[in-house]
N, C-alpha and C positions, 0 to 999 in steps of 0.2 A: 410325696406320693400323693399330697391335695394338689397341685396343682397338674399332674398328670393324669388324675379322675376326673378334677373336671370339663378339660379336658374332651377326656373318653364323651363322659354328660355330652357337652354342648356340639363337638359332631356330628351323633347321631341322633338328636334334637335337629340339625339344621338339616340329616339327609333321611327324615324319617317318609314319609309317600302322600305325605301333607305338601295342598300348593298352598300356596303364603295367603289368593285369596276366597277358603277354605276353610285355615282358621279362625277362631271364634276371637274374640277381642280377648278376651279370658288367656286363653291360649299366648297371644301377642305376650300379653300382662307380662304373664310368665317366664315369654321367652329371654323377652326384654334384661326385668329382673334378675337371670338365671349369666346374661352375656356382665351384666355388668358386674356377677362376685369373681364373672369368669376376669374380667378383667382385674377386678384387685386382688385376687388373684395369680395377676402376671407381675402387680406397677408392688415399686416397692417403696414404704412408707415417706421416704427418703429419700434426694436421689443416692446419696454411700453407704448405704445401709444393703448389706448383704445379709441379715439375717430374715427379716420382719418381710414378707408378704403385706399391704395391707387389709386383705382378707383375715390373712395369719395375727394378725396382729390384734386388731375385732374378737378374734375366737381369743389366742392366747385371754386377752383381758377378763371380757368372760366370762370366763375359766377360773380365771384365781377373785373375780369380784362372790361365783357358785360358791366356788368351793368355802369359802373364807365368808363367806354370811357377809357381804357387806349392804348396807343397803342402797337403792339409786339413789340416796344422793353425796353417799361418801364416794361412790364409782364417779359419779357423777363431778365430782371435788380432786378426786387424784385425776383424769383422764384431761379436766383443766388444767390440773398441773405440765402434764407430757403435751397437752397444746400449746403450754406460755411457753414450752423448752423447745421445741419442735421444730424445725426449719420447713413455713410455709408449707402444711400438713393443711391448713383453716377445711379447700375441700377437698379434701379426699378418705379422712378419718369420719368416719359418724361420731363424736364425741360426746355426746349422751344418746339414752333410751329414751 
C-alpha cells in the first residue's frame, strides 16, 4: 500500500497547476525530498531482498525503536550491526538519527 499511496501523492504533485518557475524554493526542496522518499519506497535494501524497501525498513526500525523505548545510542548501535552485515547498503539507508 505504501508505494501506491506515495505514487498517487507524487503524481498529483507533478501534475498540479504550478509552473516550475513559479514554485518557491521551499516547494522545490519539499518536492525533491518527496521524490527521494518515493525512490526509497521502490528500492530494495539490497538486491535480493524481497520483503523490504529502504523506506519500509527505516519506518519499521523506527517503529521498533519507539515501541521499545530505545535510546538514540542503542538504536544507532543496532543500526551499525545491520550496516555491518548487509551487503553494500552504505549509500542507501540512513544509519543514524
